[in-house]
N, C-alpha and C positions, 0 to 999 in steps of 0.2 A: 279465057281472056276477054275483056270487055271491048267490044268493037265500036259501038256507038258512043257519041259524046255524052248523052244523058246517062248511059250505063257506066261510063268511065268515072264520072264524078258524082254519081248517085243524084242526078238532077232530073226533075220531071221533064217529060218530052215537050210540053208546051213552052216551058221556060227556055229550054235549049233551042227551040225553034225561033224564039224572038231575040236570041243573043246575036250580036254582030260578030264579025270575024275578029275585030279588035278585042271585044270582050272575051272571046274564047282564047285568044292569044294571051291576054292578061292572066287568065286563070291557068293556062298551060305553064306559064313561066313563074307562077307564084306558088301553086299548090304542088307539093312534092308527094307523090304516091309511091309506095314501095313496089318494086317489081313483083310479079306473080310468084316467082320462086324464091324471093328474098325473105328470110326470116328475121324477125325483130328480136334483138337481144333482150332477154328478160331482165337483165341487170339495169337496162335503161328505162324500164317501166316507171312511171311517175305515180307516186302515191296520190290517190284521189283527193286527199285533204290538201295537197300542195299544188293542185292544178290551178292555173289562172282561169278564173271564171269570166267569160266574155260578157260584154255589155248586152243586157237583155236576155241573159241565160235563164232558162226555166227548166227545172227537172222534168216537168211533165212532157217536154218536147223531146226528151231523149229517145232515140230509136227511130224518130221520124225522119223522113227525107228532108233535104234542104228546101225551104219554101222559096217561092219566087221573090217575096219581099226581102228575106234574109240574103238571098243571092245578090240581088241588086244593091243592097246595102254593102255587102262585101266587095262587090265590084267598085262601088264608089270609093271605098276606103283604099282599095288597092291602087286605083288610079291616082288618088291624092298622094299616096306613098311614093308611087313612081315619079310624080311631078316633083316632090320634095327632093328625091334622090337626084333628079336631073338638075335642080337648082343648086344643090350642093356641088355637083360636078362643075357647074358653070362658075361657082365661086372659086373652086380650086384652079380653074383655068385662068383666073385673073392674076396669077402670080402674087397672091397676098398683097394686093394694092391697099395702101393706107388711105384713110380719109384725110383729105387735104384741108386744113383749117382755112377759114376766111382770112384773106390778106396774106396768105403764105407766099414767101418769095425765096426761091432756092439760093439766091445770092446772099441771103441773110444768115445762112446756116453756119458760116465760119466766123460770125461777128461776136459770138458769145465770149465774155471775158473769162468765164470759169470753165475750164476743160472738164471738170468732174461733174458738171451738171448742177452745181449749187447756184441758188439765186444770187444775182448781183447785189452787193451791199452798198448802201449809201452812207454818208457821213454819220448820220444818227445811229445806224446799225453798228458801226464800229464803236461809237461812244457807248451804246448799251452793252455791247459785248465786253468792253473794257470794265464797265461798272460791275459786271458779274464777277470778274477776277478781283477787283478792288475790294468788294464786300467780303472776300475771303482773305484779304490782306496779301494777295498775290500781286503786289504793285509792279514788280518788274514785268510780269506777264501783261498787265494792263497797259503799261507803257509801250510794250512791243505791239500790241493791237492798235493803239492810237497812232503810232509811227507808221504802221502799215497803211492805216486809213489816210494818214496825212500825205502819203505818196500819191494817192489817187485824188485826194481833195486838199490840195495845198492851201486853199483859202478858207479852210474851216477854222473859225475862231474857237469853237468849242473843243476841237481835238487838240489844238495848241494849249488851251487852258487845262485840259485833262493831263497832258504830258507834264505841265508845270506842277500840278497837284500831286500826281502819282510819283513823280521823280522826288519831290520833297518828302512824301511819305516813305519812300524807299531809301531815304537818306542820301540821295544823289543831288545835293544842292547845286553842284556845278552844272549839271544838265538842266535842272529847273531854271537856273539863271540864264542859260543859253537860250532856252525857248521863251523865257519872259522877254528877253531883248528882241527876239524875232517878232513877238506879238506887239511889243511896245513900239518898235520902229517901222513896222510894215503895215500896221492897221490903225486907222484913226479911232478915237474913242467912240465916235458915233456908231462904229461897227461892232463894238464890244458887247458881248452878252453878259448876263449876270454871272455866269461861270468865269468868264475872263476877268471881270473885276474882282470877284470874291477870291478865286484861287490865286490871282496875282498878289492881292493884299495879304493873304495868308503866307505866301512865300516870302514877301518882303518883311513881314513881322517875324517870321521864323529866322530869317537871315540876320537881321539886326534892326530892331524897331527904332532905335535912336538915329542910326545912320540913314535909315530910309524914311524918317518921319516926313520930310518934305514931299517925297515921292508918294507916300501913302495918302497924304492930305490932298494931293493933286488928283489921285485916282478917286478918292471919296467924293471930291467936288464934282468930277465928271460922272461918277456913278449916279449921283442925285440928279444931275442935269439930264442925262439921257435915259435913265430908268427911274423916274421919280416915284413910281408906285412900289419900288422894291424896298422892303425893310432891311435887306442885307447890307445896304450902305450904312444904316444906323448901327448895325451890329459890328461892322468893320471899324467904324469910328470909336465905338465903345471899347472894342478890343485894343485899339491903338492907345487910347487913353489909359487903359488898365496896364498895358505893357510899359507905358511911360511913367507909371506910378500915380496916375491921377484917378483914384478910385471914385471920388465923388463926381468928377466930370463923367466918368464911365457910366455911373448910374443915372446922371442927369440926361445923358444922350438917350438912354432907353426910356426914361420917363417921357421925354419929349416925343419919342417915336409913337408912343401909345396915344398921344394927343393928335399927332399928324395923320396916322394911319388907322384904318378901321379893322385891319386884319393882320396886325403885327404880332402874331402868336409867338414867334421865336423870341422877339424882344421881351414879351411878357414872361416867358419861361426863364430867360436869363435874369431878368429883373427880380422875379419872385424868389429865385435862389439866393440872390444877393441880399434881398430884404430879409429872407429867413435867417441868413447867417448873422444879420445885424439885430435880430430880435424885433423887427418892425412888423408884428403879426397883423395889425389892422390893415397895413398896406399890402401885406401878402394876400389877404382875403380879397381885397378889391382888384389886385393885379391878376390873381388866378381866375377871378370871375371874368375879367376882360379876356384873358388867354383862352378860356374854355369857349367863350362866345366866338372869338376870332378863329378858332380851330374848325369852325363849320365850313370846311372846304372839301373838294372832291378827294384830295390826297393830303391829309394832315402831315405837316413836316415836324411835328413835335410829339412827345410822349404825353398825351392828354391825361391818362390815368394818374400820372405823376403830379399834374396840377391839382387834381382832386385830392390827392394825398397831402400835398402841402396845405391846401385849404382846410382840410379836416384837422390836421395837426395845429394849425393856427387857431381854430375854434376851440380845440382842446386846451390850448394855452390860456385863452381868455376865460374859459370856464374855471380852470384851476386857479387863475389869478383872482377870480371873484371869491373863491373859497379862502384863498390866502388873505384876502382883505376883510374877511368876515362878512361878506355880502350874502344875501339870501339867494339860494339856488332852488329852482323848482324841479320836480321829478320829470316834467316834460322836457326840460333842457338836457338832462342827463340821458333820457331815453332817446332823444333826437340824435345826440352825438353818438350814442352806442349803435343806433341804427345805421348811421352814416359809416361808421367803421365796419359794420357788418357787410354793408354793400361794397365797400372797397375790397373786402376779403372774398366775397362771393362772385362779384361781377367783373373783377379785373385780375385775371391770372398774371398779368404783366407785373403786378406788384408783389409777387411771391417773395422776392428778395426782402421786402419789408414786412413780411407776415409776422415775424416774431415781435417786432415793435408794435404792430397793430394789435396783436393778441394781448400784449402787456398793457397797452393803453386802455383796452376794453376792460380788463380786470381792475385797473386803477379806478375806473368810474364807480365801482361798487363801494369805494371808501368815501365817496362824496356824500355828505349829509344834505338831505333835501327837506324842504318844507312840506 
């Protein structure tokens, strides 16, 4: 049995002599040595290839006694390990204290509106949530969301307008009328948003355009007064004239809107369709050109590729009209139109519905005789 400290841990005598009592105690509690008479189970032997190689290991040092430098490094690591263990014990003794955020107040804990931890919704959130249902034609669900939001925000004009629109779309004209009267009687026009004006007008037109003509014109007048930059007032008036059977007045309203506004892209799209139906192709080209330019906004509200499609069709008509009249046509004109059709097909997948017509028009260009 090894009696001296240096013999016990195979440490040279000089190193052992310079070790403090704490150092010796650290080694005593860390290094486990088998008793003299205890045998090591052979099944627990570790394959040399699987041994963890310590930092600074060198095969040439195998069999040598532990050097003073290695021992002091070992002691340093053991002390650090012991300190980390003490720190962990200290953390456990703190009963899992949470970090208190700046401005925390215990009295505020029970003030949350949502017991399930969900963030509090504002009026816009309810509107956006309803829109997601409406886009799937789930109007009844959309109305429910808006009514839930209206209970928390009874002065929200947009939520009232949403209920009017989605109730109409859901076929519940009675409920749409009920909430229209709430909007009309409790909120002055200066408080109305574009949704309030537009959705109310659509409801009135759907209910009875002739009986509601006077009310519609009053709304349109105030629409322009309080939201003069909105093209939707012009669209509403155009729709009113159309419902009343005044087709020419309907088109005249849209034409005037293009003169008044610089960004009336929706008016341009509606007008281009009406012009196309009447065979006014030169006007279609100028109107679609305006609409394409006016669509340069962050979130276009129209189908811009459709404007390009109408414009190309109008150019196609004018080219074939030249052939019909016996006028000369150059190869460059045909090639330019063919290229434009090709771009519609390759660049605008939104026009897939019209692909058959586009392909047919491209083939027809081959029959045109050029100079």
